[in-house]
PyMOL Python script that loads the backbone (N, CA, C, O; Angstrom):
from pymol import cmd

cmd.read_pdbstr("""\
ATOM      1  N   MET A   1     -55.989  -3.188-128.199  1.00  0.00           N
ATOM      2  CA  MET A   1     -57.224  -2.826-128.859  1.00  0.00           C
ATOM      3  C   MET A   1     -57.288  -1.308-128.941  1.00  0.00           C
ATOM      4  O   MET A   1     -57.003  -0.620-127.961  1.00  0.00           O
ATOM      5  N   LYS A   2     -57.661  -0.783-130.103  1.00  0.00           N
ATOM      6  CA  LYS A   2     -57.765   0.651-130.325  1.00  0.00           C
ATOM      7  C   LYS A   2     -58.984   1.220-129.608  1.00  0.00           C
ATOM      8  O   LYS A   2     -60.012   0.560-129.459  1.00  0.00           O
ATOM      9  N   LYS A   3     -58.834   2.450-129.177  1.00  0.00           N
ATOM     10  CA  LYS A   3     -59.974   3.150-128.590  1.00  0.00           C
ATOM     11  C   LYS A   3     -60.831   3.676-129.724  1.00  0.00           C
ATOM     12  O   LYS A   3     -60.334   4.382-130.601  1.00  0.00           O
ATOM     13  N   SER A   4     -62.099   3.345-129.718  1.00  0.00           N
ATOM     14  CA  SER A   4     -62.992   3.740-130.795  1.00  0.00           C
ATOM     15  C   SER A   4     -63.611   5.104-130.531  1.00  0.00           C
ATOM     16  O   SER A   4     -64.084   5.379-129.429  1.00  0.00           O
ATOM     17  N   LEU A   5     -63.605   5.957-131.554  1.00  0.00           N
ATOM     18  CA  LEU A   5     -64.238   7.267-131.477  1.00  0.00           C
ATOM     19  C   LEU A   5     -65.530   7.288-132.280  1.00  0.00           C
ATOM     20  O   LEU A   5     -66.140   8.344-132.446  1.00  0.00           O
ATOM     21  N   GLU A   6     -65.943   6.157-132.769  1.00  0.00           N
ATOM     22  CA  GLU A   6     -67.132   6.068-133.598  1.00  0.00           C
ATOM     23  C   GLU A   6     -68.383   6.252-132.743  1.00  0.00           C
ATOM     24  O   GLU A   6     -68.407   5.882-131.569  1.00  0.00           O
ATOM     25  N   LYS A   7     -69.412   6.826-133.345  1.00  0.00           N
ATOM     26  CA  LYS A   7     -70.659   7.096-132.636  1.00  0.00           C
ATOM     27  C   LYS A   7     -71.430   5.811-132.334  1.00  0.00           C
ATOM     28  O   LYS A   7     -71.954   5.646-131.233  1.00  0.00           O
ATOM     29  N   HIS A   8     -71.499   4.918-133.290  1.00  0.00           N
ATOM     30  CA  HIS A   8     -72.235   3.661-133.126  1.00  0.00           C
ATOM     31  C   HIS A   8     -71.236   2.525-132.940  1.00  0.00           C
ATOM     32  O   HIS A   8     -70.607   2.071-133.896  1.00  0.00           O
ATOM     33  N   ILE A   9     -71.102   2.082-131.717  1.00  0.00           N
ATOM     34  CA  ILE A   9     -70.134   1.042-131.384  1.00  0.00           C
ATOM     35  C   ILE A   9     -70.772  -0.328-131.600  1.00  0.00           C
ATOM     36  O   ILE A   9     -71.811  -0.637-131.016  1.00  0.00           O
ATOM     37  N   VAL A  10     -70.150  -1.136-132.433  1.00  0.00           N
ATOM     38  CA  VAL A  10     -70.631  -2.485-132.740  1.00  0.00           C
ATOM     39  C   VAL A  10     -69.999  -3.458-131.750  1.00  0.00           C
ATOM     40  O   VAL A  10     -68.775  -3.534-131.636  1.00  0.00           O
ATOM     41  N   ARG A  11     -70.839  -4.195-131.040  1.00  0.00           N
ATOM     42  CA  ARG A  11     -70.376  -5.247-130.137  1.00  0.00           C
ATOM     43  C   ARG A  11     -71.185  -6.501-130.461  1.00  0.00           C
ATOM     44  O   ARG A  11     -72.310  -6.680-129.996  1.00  0.00           O
ATOM     45  N   LEU A  12     -70.585  -7.344-131.257  1.00  0.00           N
ATOM     46  CA  LEU A  12     -71.271  -8.566-131.679  1.00  0.00           C
ATOM     47  C   LEU A  12     -71.293  -9.591-130.559  1.00  0.00           C
ATOM     48  O   LEU A  12     -70.316  -9.761-129.830  1.00  0.00           O
ATOM     49  N   MET A  13     -72.422 -10.267-130.439  1.00  0.00           N
ATOM     50  CA  MET A  13     -72.511 -11.416-129.543  1.00  0.00           C
ATOM     51  C   MET A  13     -71.726 -12.544-130.204  1.00  0.00           C
ATOM     52  O   MET A  13     -71.606 -12.569-131.429  1.00  0.00           O
ATOM     53  N   PRO A  14     -71.189 -13.481-129.419  1.00  0.00           N
ATOM     54  CA  PRO A  14     -70.405 -14.569-130.019  1.00  0.00           C
ATOM     55  C   PRO A  14     -71.153 -15.320-131.121  1.00  0.00           C
ATOM     56  O   PRO A  14     -70.558 -15.679-132.137  1.00  0.00           O
ATOM     57  N   GLU A  15     -72.459 -15.560-130.929  1.00  0.00           N
ATOM     58  CA  GLU A  15     -73.224 -16.294-131.946  1.00  0.00           C
ATOM     59  C   GLU A  15     -73.421 -15.447-133.208  1.00  0.00           C
ATOM     60  O   GLU A  15     -73.486 -15.989-134.311  1.00  0.00           O
ATOM     61  N   GLU A  16     -73.518 -14.120-133.051  1.00  0.00           N
ATOM     62  CA  GLU A  16     -73.631 -13.245-134.225  1.00  0.00           C
ATOM     63  C   GLU A  16     -72.319 -13.246-135.006  1.00  0.00           C
ATOM     64  O   GLU A  16     -72.312 -13.311-136.235  1.00  0.00           O
ATOM     65  N   ARG A  17     -71.219 -13.172-134.275  1.00  0.00           N
ATOM     66  CA  ARG A  17     -69.895 -13.189-134.917  1.00  0.00           C
ATOM     67  C   ARG A  17     -69.703 -14.484-135.710  1.00  0.00           C
ATOM     68  O   ARG A  17     -69.260 -14.456-136.858  1.00  0.00           O
ATOM     69  N   LEU A  18     -70.034 -15.601-135.099  1.00  0.00           N
ATOM     70  CA  LEU A  18     -69.917 -16.888-135.778  1.00  0.00           C
ATOM     71  C   LEU A  18     -70.797 -16.931-137.024  1.00  0.00           C
ATOM     72  O   LEU A  18     -70.362 -17.384-138.083  1.00  0.00           O
ATOM     73  N   TYR A  19     -72.042 -16.456-136.890  1.00  0.00           N
ATOM     74  CA  TYR A  19     -72.956 -16.428-138.027  1.00  0.00           C
ATOM     75  C   TYR A  19     -72.380 -15.598-139.176  1.00  0.00           C
ATOM     76  O   TYR A  19     -72.423 -16.020-140.332  1.00  0.00           O
ATOM     77  N   LEU A  20     -71.840 -14.412-138.857  1.00  0.00           N
ATOM     78  CA  LEU A  20     -71.283 -13.545-139.903  1.00  0.00           C
ATOM     79  C   LEU A  20     -70.046 -14.162-140.540  1.00  0.00           C
ATOM     80  O   LEU A  20     -69.847 -14.041-141.749  1.00  0.00           O
ATOM     81  N   LEU A  21     -69.220 -14.816-139.748  1.00  0.00           N
ATOM     82  CA  LEU A  21     -68.045 -15.511-140.308  1.00  0.00           C
ATOM     83  C   LEU A  21     -68.479 -16.597-141.292  1.00  0.00           C
ATOM     84  O   LEU A  21     -67.865 -16.772-142.344  1.00  0.00           O
ATOM     85  N   GLN A  22     -69.531 -17.316-140.944  1.00  0.00           N
ATOM     86  CA  GLN A  22     -70.043 -18.350-141.840  1.00  0.00           C
ATOM     87  C   GLN A  22     -70.648 -17.723-143.094  1.00  0.00           C
ATOM     88  O   GLN A  22     -70.492 -18.259-144.191  1.00  0.00           O
ATOM     89  N   LEU A  23     -71.335 -16.598-142.939  1.00  0.00           N
ATOM     90  CA  LEU A  23     -71.961 -15.920-144.071  1.00  0.00           C
ATOM     91  C   LEU A  23     -70.930 -15.470-145.101  1.00  0.00           C
ATOM     92  O   LEU A  23     -71.147 -15.636-146.301  1.00  0.00           O
ATOM     93  N   VAL A  24     -69.819 -14.906-144.652  1.00  0.00           N
ATOM     94  CA  VAL A  24     -68.824 -14.413-145.616  1.00  0.00           C
ATOM     95  C   VAL A  24     -68.149 -15.553-146.369  1.00  0.00           C
ATOM     96  O   VAL A  24     -67.587 -15.341-147.444  1.00  0.00           O
ATOM     97  N   SER A  25     -68.200 -16.748-145.817  1.00  0.00           N
ATOM     98  CA  SER A  25     -67.572 -17.878-146.506  1.00  0.00           C
ATOM     99  C   SER A  25     -68.537 -18.645-147.416  1.00  0.00           C
ATOM    100  O   SER A  25     -68.120 -19.539-148.152  1.00  0.00           O
ATOM    101  N   LYS A  26     -69.832 -18.294-147.364  1.00  0.00           N
ATOM    102  CA  LYS A  26     -70.826 -18.979-148.199  1.00  0.00           C
ATOM    103  C   LYS A  26     -70.732 -18.493-149.637  1.00  0.00           C
ATOM    104  O   LYS A  26     -70.764 -17.292-149.903  1.00  0.00           O
ATOM    105  N   GLU A  27     -70.620 -19.420-150.540  1.00  0.00           N
ATOM    106  CA  GLU A  27     -70.545 -19.089-151.960  1.00  0.00           C
ATOM    107  C   GLU A  27     -71.835 -18.461-152.473  1.00  0.00           C
ATOM    108  O   GLU A  27     -71.802 -17.559-153.311  1.00  0.00           O
ATOM    109  N   GLU A  28     -72.970 -18.939-151.971  1.00  0.00           N
ATOM    110  CA  GLU A  28     -74.256 -18.484-152.503  1.00  0.00           C
ATOM    111  C   GLU A  28     -74.732 -17.156-151.913  1.00  0.00           C
ATOM    112  O   GLU A  28     -75.734 -16.611-152.377  1.00  0.00           O
ATOM    113  N   ALA A  29     -74.042 -16.621-150.900  1.00  0.00           N
ATOM    114  CA  ALA A  29     -74.431 -15.328-150.317  1.00  0.00           C
ATOM    115  C   ALA A  29     -74.102 -14.204-151.294  1.00  0.00           C
ATOM    116  O   ALA A  29     -73.096 -14.257-152.001  1.00  0.00           O
ATOM    117  N   SER A  30     -74.962 -13.188-151.324  1.00  0.00           N
ATOM    118  CA  SER A  30     -74.742 -12.069-152.251  1.00  0.00           C
ATOM    119  C   SER A  30     -73.534 -11.242-151.821  1.00  0.00           C
ATOM    120  O   SER A  30     -73.154 -11.243-150.651  1.00  0.00           O
ATOM    121  N   LEU A  31     -72.945 -10.545-152.767  1.00  0.00           N
ATOM    122  CA  LEU A  31     -71.794  -9.692-152.502  1.00  0.00           C
ATOM    123  C   LEU A  31     -72.152  -8.620-151.470  1.00  0.00           C
ATOM    124  O   LEU A  31     -71.348  -8.308-150.592  1.00  0.00           O
ATOM    125  N   LYS A  32     -73.342  -8.067-151.577  1.00  0.00           N
ATOM    126  CA  LYS A  32     -73.799  -7.025-150.651  1.00  0.00           C
ATOM    127  C   LYS A  32     -73.865  -7.561-149.221  1.00  0.00           C
ATOM    128  O   LYS A  32     -73.378  -6.919-148.290  1.00  0.00           O
ATOM    129  N   ARG A  33     -74.457  -8.719-149.053  1.00  0.00           N
ATOM    130  CA  ARG A  33     -74.559  -9.316-147.711  1.00  0.00           C
ATOM    131  C   ARG A  33     -73.185  -9.637-147.144  1.00  0.00           C
ATOM    132  O   ARG A  33     -72.934  -9.427-145.958  1.00  0.00           O
ATOM    133  N   LYS A  34     -72.298 -10.144-147.988  1.00  0.00           N
ATOM    134  CA  LYS A  34     -70.940 -10.448-147.534  1.00  0.00           C
ATOM    135  C   LYS A  34     -70.197  -9.183-147.125  1.00  0.00           C
ATOM    136  O   LYS A  34     -69.486  -9.169-146.120  1.00  0.00           O
ATOM    137  N   THR A  35     -70.365  -8.126-147.905  1.00  0.00           N
ATOM    138  CA  THR A  35     -69.710  -6.860-147.580  1.00  0.00           C
ATOM    139  C   THR A  35     -70.218  -6.314-146.251  1.00  0.00           C
ATOM    140  O   THR A  35     -69.427  -5.871-145.418  1.00  0.00           O
ATOM    141  N   HIS A  36     -71.534  -6.343-146.049  1.00  0.00           N
ATOM    142  CA  HIS A  36     -72.107  -5.870-144.797  1.00  0.00           C
ATOM    143  C   HIS A  36     -71.606  -6.707-143.625  1.00  0.00           C
ATOM    144  O   HIS A  36     -71.322  -6.167-142.556  1.00  0.00           O
ATOM    145  N   ALA A  37     -71.498  -8.001-143.813  1.00  0.00           N
ATOM    146  CA  ALA A  37     -70.995  -8.882-142.762  1.00  0.00           C
ATOM    147  C   ALA A  37     -69.541  -8.555-142.438  1.00  0.00           C
ATOM    148  O   ALA A  37     -69.166  -8.502-141.266  1.00  0.00           O
ATOM    149  N   ARG A  38     -68.721  -8.337-143.458  1.00  0.00           N
ATOM    150  CA  ARG A  38     -67.307  -7.993-143.229  1.00  0.00           C
ATOM    151  C   ARG A  38     -67.168  -6.651-142.517  1.00  0.00           C
ATOM    152  O   ARG A  38     -66.292  -6.490-141.668  1.00  0.00           O
ATOM    153  N   ILE A  39     -68.020  -5.694-142.854  1.00  0.00           N
ATOM    154  CA  ILE A  39     -68.000  -4.396-142.170  1.00  0.00           C
ATOM    155  C   ILE A  39     -68.234  -4.598-140.675  1.00  0.00           C
ATOM    156  O   ILE A  39     -67.494  -4.068-139.846  1.00  0.00           O
ATOM    157  N   LEU A  40     -69.262  -5.363-140.340  1.00  0.00           N
ATOM    158  CA  LEU A  40     -69.574  -5.593-138.931  1.00  0.00           C
ATOM    159  C   LEU A  40     -68.466  -6.348-138.211  1.00  0.00           C
ATOM    160  O   LEU A  40     -68.148  -6.036-137.064  1.00  0.00           O
ATOM    161  N   LEU A  41     -67.885  -7.325-138.864  1.00  0.00           N
ATOM    162  CA  LEU A  41     -66.792  -8.082-138.255  1.00  0.00           C
ATOM    163  C   LEU A  41     -65.590  -7.183-137.983  1.00  0.00           C
ATOM    164  O   LEU A  41     -64.948  -7.306-136.940  1.00  0.00           O
ATOM    165  N   LYS A  42     -65.285  -6.292-138.901  1.00  0.00           N
ATOM    166  CA  LYS A  42     -64.150  -5.381-138.714  1.00  0.00           C
ATOM    167  C   LYS A  42     -64.455  -4.295-137.693  1.00  0.00           C
ATOM    168  O   LYS A  42     -63.554  -3.835-136.991  1.00  0.00           O
ATOM    169  N   ALA A  43     -65.720  -3.878-137.601  1.00  0.00           N
ATOM    170  CA  ALA A  43     -66.125  -2.825-136.665  1.00  0.00           C
ATOM    171  C   ALA A  43     -66.297  -3.355-135.244  1.00  0.00           C
ATOM    172  O   ALA A  43     -66.311  -2.574-134.293  1.00  0.00           O
ATOM    173  N   ASN A  44     -66.425  -4.646-135.091  1.00  0.00           N
ATOM    174  CA  ASN A  44     -66.728  -5.265-133.808  1.00  0.00           C
ATOM    175  C   ASN A  44     -65.730  -4.864-132.721  1.00  0.00           C
ATOM    176  O   ASN A  44     -64.534  -5.135-132.828  1.00  0.00           O
ATOM    177  N   ALA A  45     -66.245  -4.213-131.671  1.00  0.00           N
ATOM    178  CA  ALA A  45     -65.430  -3.827-130.525  1.00  0.00           C
ATOM    179  C   ALA A  45     -65.563  -4.845-129.397  1.00  0.00           C
ATOM    180  O   ALA A  45     -64.975  -4.680-128.328  1.00  0.00           O
ATOM    181  N   GLY A  46     -66.331  -5.884-129.640  1.00  0.00           N
ATOM    182  CA  GLY A  46     -66.523  -6.932-128.639  1.00  0.00           C
ATOM    183  C   GLY A  46     -65.402  -7.957-128.682  1.00  0.00           C
ATOM    184  O   GLY A  46     -64.390  -7.774-129.360  1.00  0.00           O
ATOM    185  N   GLU A  47     -65.602  -9.023-127.954  1.00  0.00           N
ATOM    186  CA  GLU A  47     -64.613 -10.088-127.858  1.00  0.00           C
ATOM    187  C   GLU A  47     -64.281 -10.665-129.233  1.00  0.00           C
ATOM    188  O   GLU A  47     -65.179 -11.032-129.992  1.00  0.00           O
ATOM    189  N   GLY A  48     -63.010 -10.742-129.545  1.00  0.00           N
ATOM    190  CA  GLY A  48     -62.555 -11.299-130.819  1.00  0.00           C
ATOM    191  C   GLY A  48     -62.686 -10.351-131.985  1.00  0.00           C
ATOM    192  O   GLY A  48     -62.427 -10.735-133.126  1.00  0.00           O
ATOM    193  N   GLY A  49     -63.085  -9.112-131.723  1.00  0.00           N
ATOM    194  CA  GLY A  49     -63.289  -8.145-132.796  1.00  0.00           C
ATOM    195  C   GLY A  49     -62.028  -7.379-133.147  1.00  0.00           C
ATOM    196  O   GLY A  49     -61.100  -7.272-132.345  1.00  0.00           O
ATOM    197  N   GLU A  50     -62.014  -6.848-134.364  1.00  0.00           N
ATOM    198  CA  GLU A  50     -60.873  -6.067-134.831  1.00  0.00           C
ATOM    199  C   GLU A  50     -60.936  -4.616-134.369  1.00  0.00           C
ATOM    200  O   GLU A  50     -59.900  -3.959-134.280  1.00  0.00           O
ATOM    201  N   ASN A  51     -62.138  -4.098-134.071  1.00  0.00           N
ATOM    202  CA  ASN A  51     -62.344  -2.730-133.610  1.00  0.00           C
ATOM    203  C   ASN A  51     -61.703  -1.705-134.550  1.00  0.00           C
ATOM    204  O   ASN A  51     -61.050  -0.764-134.099  1.00  0.00           O
ATOM    205  N   CYS A  52     -61.893  -1.891-135.838  1.00  0.00           N
ATOM    206  CA  CYS A  52     -61.336  -0.972-136.838  1.00  0.00           C
ATOM    207  C   CYS A  52     -62.139   0.328-136.871  1.00  0.00           C
ATOM    208  O   CYS A  52     -63.329   0.347-136.555  1.00  0.00           O
ATOM    209  N   THR A  53     -61.476   1.399-137.254  1.00  0.00           N
ATOM    210  CA  THR A  53     -62.163   2.668-137.445  1.00  0.00           C
ATOM    211  C   THR A  53     -62.928   2.623-138.760  1.00  0.00           C
ATOM    212  O   THR A  53     -62.688   1.755-139.600  1.00  0.00           O
ATOM    213  N   ASP A  54     -63.845   3.559-138.931  1.00  0.00           N
ATOM    214  CA  ASP A  54     -64.598   3.634-140.191  1.00  0.00           C
ATOM    215  C   ASP A  54     -63.660   3.823-141.371  1.00  0.00           C
ATOM    216  O   ASP A  54     -63.855   3.219-142.426  1.00  0.00           O
ATOM    217  N   GLU A  55     -62.654   4.652-141.200  1.00  0.00           N
ATOM    218  CA  GLU A  55     -61.702   4.911-142.292  1.00  0.00           C
ATOM    219  C   GLU A  55     -60.919   3.651-142.654  1.00  0.00           C
ATOM    220  O   GLU A  55     -60.692   3.388-143.835  1.00  0.00           O
ATOM    221  N   GLU A  56     -60.509   2.876-141.665  1.00  0.00           N
ATOM    222  CA  GLU A  56     -59.799   1.624-141.933  1.00  0.00           C
ATOM    223  C   GLU A  56     -60.694   0.647-142.698  1.00  0.00           C
ATOM    224  O   GLU A  56     -60.247  -0.014-143.635  1.00  0.00           O
ATOM    225  N   ILE A  57     -61.951   0.565-142.291  1.00  0.00           N
ATOM    226  CA  ILE A  57     -62.897  -0.330-142.965  1.00  0.00           C
ATOM    227  C   ILE A  57     -63.137   0.149-144.391  1.00  0.00           C
ATOM    228  O   ILE A  57     -63.142  -0.653-145.325  1.00  0.00           O
ATOM    229  N   ARG A  58     -63.335   1.450-144.559  1.00  0.00           N
ATOM    230  CA  ARG A  58     -63.563   2.028-145.887  1.00  0.00           C
ATOM    231  C   ARG A  58     -62.422   1.667-146.838  1.00  0.00           C
ATOM    232  O   ARG A  58     -62.657   1.260-147.976  1.00  0.00           O
ATOM    233  N   LYS A  59     -61.212   1.817-146.371  1.00  0.00           N
ATOM    234  CA  LYS A  59     -60.045   1.507-147.209  1.00  0.00           C
ATOM    235  C   LYS A  59     -59.946   0.015-147.528  1.00  0.00           C
ATOM    236  O   LYS A  59     -59.690  -0.362-148.672  1.00  0.00           O
ATOM    237  N   SER A  60     -60.145  -0.814-146.536  1.00  0.00           N
ATOM    238  CA  SER A  60     -59.975  -2.258-146.756  1.00  0.00           C
ATOM    239  C   SER A  60     -61.064  -2.848-147.642  1.00  0.00           C
ATOM    240  O   SER A  60     -60.817  -3.805-148.376  1.00  0.00           O
ATOM    241  N   GLU A  61     -62.266  -2.282-147.579  1.00  0.00           N
ATOM    242  CA  GLU A  61     -63.388  -2.797-148.370  1.00  0.00           C
ATOM    243  C   GLU A  61     -63.611  -2.019-149.660  1.00  0.00           C
ATOM    244  O   GLU A  61     -64.426  -2.412-150.494  1.00  0.00           O
ATOM    245  N   ASN A  62     -62.888  -0.917-149.821  1.00  0.00           N
ATOM    246  CA  ASN A  62     -63.023  -0.066-151.010  1.00  0.00           C
ATOM    247  C   ASN A  62     -64.476   0.380-151.213  1.00  0.00           C
ATOM    248  O   ASN A  62     -65.057   0.224-152.287  1.00  0.00           O
ATOM    249  N   ILE A  63     -65.033   0.939-150.140  1.00  0.00           N
ATOM    250  CA  ILE A  63     -66.417   1.415-150.142  1.00  0.00           C
ATOM    251  C   ILE A  63     -66.449   2.822-149.556  1.00  0.00           C
ATOM    252  O   ILE A  63     -65.438   3.316-149.059  1.00  0.00           O
ATOM    253  N   SER A  64     -67.601   3.458-149.615  1.00  0.00           N
ATOM    254  CA  SER A  64     -67.710   4.819-149.088  1.00  0.00           C
ATOM    255  C   SER A  64     -67.785   4.816-147.563  1.00  0.00           C
ATOM    256  O   SER A  64     -68.228   3.851-146.940  1.00  0.00           O
ATOM    257  N   LEU A  65     -67.338   5.922-146.991  1.00  0.00           N
ATOM    258  CA  LEU A  65     -67.413   6.107-145.549  1.00  0.00           C
ATOM    259  C   LEU A  65     -68.870   6.109-145.088  1.00  0.00           C
ATOM    260  O   LEU A  65     -69.183   5.624-144.000  1.00  0.00           O
ATOM    261  N   GLU A  66     -69.745   6.650-145.911  1.00  0.00           N
ATOM    262  CA  GLU A  66     -71.171   6.694-145.578  1.00  0.00           C
ATOM    263  C   GLU A  66     -71.753   5.289-145.446  1.00  0.00           C
ATOM    264  O   GLU A  66     -72.595   5.040-144.584  1.00  0.00           O
ATOM    265  N   THR A  67     -71.302   4.374-146.300  1.00  0.00           N
ATOM    266  CA  THR A  67     -71.777   2.987-146.221  1.00  0.00           C
ATOM    267  C   THR A  67     -71.371   2.367-144.891  1.00  0.00           C
ATOM    268  O   THR A  67     -72.182   1.715-144.234  1.00  0.00           O
ATOM    269  N   VAL A  68     -70.131   2.564-144.497  1.00  0.00           N
ATOM    270  CA  VAL A  68     -69.648   2.009-143.225  1.00  0.00           C
ATOM    271  C   VAL A  68     -70.475   2.557-142.069  1.00  0.00           C
ATOM    272  O   VAL A  68     -70.917   1.801-141.204  1.00  0.00           O
ATOM    273  N   LYS A  69     -70.682   3.853-142.053  1.00  0.00           N
ATOM    274  CA  LYS A  69     -71.452   4.477-140.972  1.00  0.00           C
ATOM    275  C   LYS A  69     -72.894   3.990-140.951  1.00  0.00           C
ATOM    276  O   LYS A  69     -73.462   3.764-139.883  1.00  0.00           O
ATOM    277  N   ARG A  70     -73.480   3.829-142.122  1.00  0.00           N
ATOM    278  CA  ARG A  70     -74.865   3.363-142.218  1.00  0.00           C
ATOM    279  C   ARG A  70     -75.003   1.940-141.677  1.00  0.00           C
ATOM    280  O   ARG A  70     -75.946   1.644-140.943  1.00  0.00           O
ATOM    281  N   ILE A  71     -74.069   1.062-142.036  1.00  0.00           N
ATOM    282  CA  ILE A  71     -74.130  -0.328-141.571  1.00  0.00           C
ATOM    283  C   ILE A  71     -73.955  -0.388-140.060  1.00  0.00           C
ATOM    284  O   ILE A  71     -74.668  -1.127-139.381  1.00  0.00           O
ATOM    285  N   ARG A  72     -73.015   0.383-139.529  1.00  0.00           N
ATOM    286  CA  ARG A  72     -72.844   0.459-138.071  1.00  0.00           C
ATOM    287  C   ARG A  72     -74.153   0.898-137.413  1.00  0.00           C
ATOM    288  O   ARG A  72     -74.622   0.263-136.469  1.00  0.00           O
ATOM    289  N   ARG A  73     -74.739   1.986-137.916  1.00  0.00           N
ATOM    290  CA  ARG A  73     -75.962   2.553-137.332  1.00  0.00           C
ATOM    291  C   ARG A  73     -77.110   1.549-137.395  1.00  0.00           C
ATOM    292  O   ARG A  73     -77.826   1.357-136.412  1.00  0.00           O
ATOM    293  N   PHE A  74     -77.285   0.910-138.549  1.00  0.00           N
ATOM    294  CA  PHE A  74     -78.363  -0.068-138.685  1.00  0.00           C
ATOM    295  C   PHE A  74     -78.200  -1.208-137.691  1.00  0.00           C
ATOM    296  O   PHE A  74     -79.173  -1.636-137.069  1.00  0.00           O
ATOM    297  N   TYR A  75     -76.967  -1.706-137.536  1.00  0.00           N
ATOM    298  CA  TYR A  75     -76.759  -2.807-136.599  1.00  0.00           C
ATOM    299  C   TYR A  75     -77.063  -2.370-135.168  1.00  0.00           C
ATOM    300  O   TYR A  75     -77.782  -3.059-134.445  1.00  0.00           O
ATOM    301  N   VAL A  76     -76.515  -1.223-134.761  1.00  0.00           N
ATOM    302  CA  VAL A  76     -76.675  -0.761-133.386  1.00  0.00           C
ATOM    303  C   VAL A  76     -78.140  -0.470-133.062  1.00  0.00           C
ATOM    304  O   VAL A  76     -78.581  -0.712-131.939  1.00  0.00           O
ATOM    305  N   THR A  77     -78.895   0.045-134.027  1.00  0.00           N
ATOM    306  CA  THR A  77     -80.287   0.397-133.763  1.00  0.00           C
ATOM    307  C   THR A  77     -81.280  -0.727-134.035  1.00  0.00           C
ATOM    308  O   THR A  77     -82.428  -0.646-133.598  1.00  0.00           O
ATOM    309  N   GLY A  78     -80.868  -1.768-134.743  1.00  0.00           N
ATOM    310  CA  GLY A  78     -81.838  -2.813-135.056  1.00  0.00           C
ATOM    311  C   GLY A  78     -81.293  -4.211-135.180  1.00  0.00           C
ATOM    312  O   GLY A  78     -82.050  -5.136-135.474  1.00  0.00           O
ATOM    313  N   GLY A  79     -79.998  -4.402-134.965  1.00  0.00           N
ATOM    314  CA  GLY A  79     -79.412  -5.733-135.042  1.00  0.00           C
ATOM    315  C   GLY A  79     -79.319  -6.272-136.458  1.00  0.00           C
ATOM    316  O   GLY A  79     -79.519  -5.541-137.429  1.00  0.00           O
ATOM    317  N   LEU A  80     -79.019  -7.531-136.564  1.00  0.00           N
ATOM    318  CA  LEU A  80     -78.852  -8.171-137.870  1.00  0.00           C
ATOM    319  C   LEU A  80     -80.161  -8.174-138.655  1.00  0.00           C
ATOM    320  O   LEU A  80     -80.148  -8.171-139.886  1.00  0.00           O
ATOM    321  N   GLU A  81     -81.279  -8.182-137.951  1.00  0.00           N
ATOM    322  CA  GLU A  81     -82.574  -8.201-138.626  1.00  0.00           C
ATOM    323  C   GLU A  81     -82.776  -6.928-139.473  1.00  0.00           C
ATOM    324  O   GLU A  81     -83.291  -6.989-140.590  1.00  0.00           O
ATOM    325  N   LYS A  82     -82.366  -5.794-138.924  1.00  0.00           N
ATOM    326  CA  LYS A  82     -82.523  -4.534-139.651  1.00  0.00           C
ATOM    327  C   LYS A  82     -81.665  -4.519-140.917  1.00  0.00           C
ATOM    328  O   LYS A  82     -82.034  -3.904-141.917  1.00  0.00           O
ATOM    329  N   LEU A  83     -80.534  -5.191-140.865  1.00  0.00           N
ATOM    330  CA  LEU A  83     -79.659  -5.278-142.041  1.00  0.00           C
ATOM    331  C   LEU A  83     -80.050  -6.418-142.968  1.00  0.00           C
ATOM    332  O   LEU A  83     -79.437  -6.618-144.017  1.00  0.00           O
ATOM    333  N   ARG A  84     -81.064  -7.153-142.576  1.00  0.00           N
ATOM    334  CA  ARG A  84     -81.509  -8.333-143.329  1.00  0.00           C
ATOM    335  C   ARG A  84     -80.384  -9.346-143.488  1.00  0.00           C
ATOM    336  O   ARG A  84     -80.271 -10.019-144.512  1.00  0.00           O
ATOM    337  N   LEU A  85     -79.563  -9.438-142.464  1.00  0.00           N
ATOM    338  CA  LEU A  85     -78.489 -10.420-142.443  1.00  0.00           C
ATOM    339  C   LEU A  85     -78.847 -11.614-141.566  1.00  0.00           C
ATOM    340  O   LEU A  85     -78.128 -12.613-141.543  1.00  0.00           O
ATOM    341  N   ALA A  86     -79.945 -11.508-140.857  1.00  0.00           N
ATOM    342  CA  ALA A  86     -80.357 -12.596-139.977  1.00  0.00           C
ATOM    343  C   ALA A  86     -80.736 -13.823-140.796  1.00  0.00           C
ATOM    344  O   ALA A  86     -81.194 -13.717-141.934  1.00  0.00           O
ATOM    345  N   ALA A  87     -80.534 -14.979-140.196  1.00  0.00           N
ATOM    346  CA  ALA A  87     -80.904 -16.224-140.871  1.00  0.00           C
ATOM    347  C   ALA A  87     -82.400 -16.224-141.146  1.00  0.00           C
ATOM    348  O   ALA A  87     -83.196 -15.851-140.284  1.00  0.00           O
ATOM    349  N   ASN A  88     -82.777 -16.638-142.336  1.00  0.00           N
ATOM    350  CA  ASN A  88     -84.204 -16.682-142.707  1.00  0.00           C
ATOM    351  C   ASN A  88     -84.809 -18.021-142.346  1.00  0.00           C
ATOM    352  O   ASN A  88     -85.996 -18.246-142.581  1.00  0.00           O
TER     353      ASN A  88
END
""", "prot")
cmd.dss("prot")
cmd.show_as("cartoon", "prot")
cmd.util.cbc("prot")
cmd.orient("prot")
């Protein structure tokens, strides 16, 4: 596992990880929600996580570095609810 130098370390709970995995596979989920879920899954430094750097995530998702940092920050400071990824 890589040592993370990121300011906001994402550590998903097992149930959050499972929820996000299910979300990315849902056909009816919006592209934005799926992208945010994939960012968190790749950033996850917890059990079963990829612990990717922001730059690795940016390249793999073809998005801005600012987006990756924002999603990390939102999750760390407010959880899935702040990202509006929580189940409704």
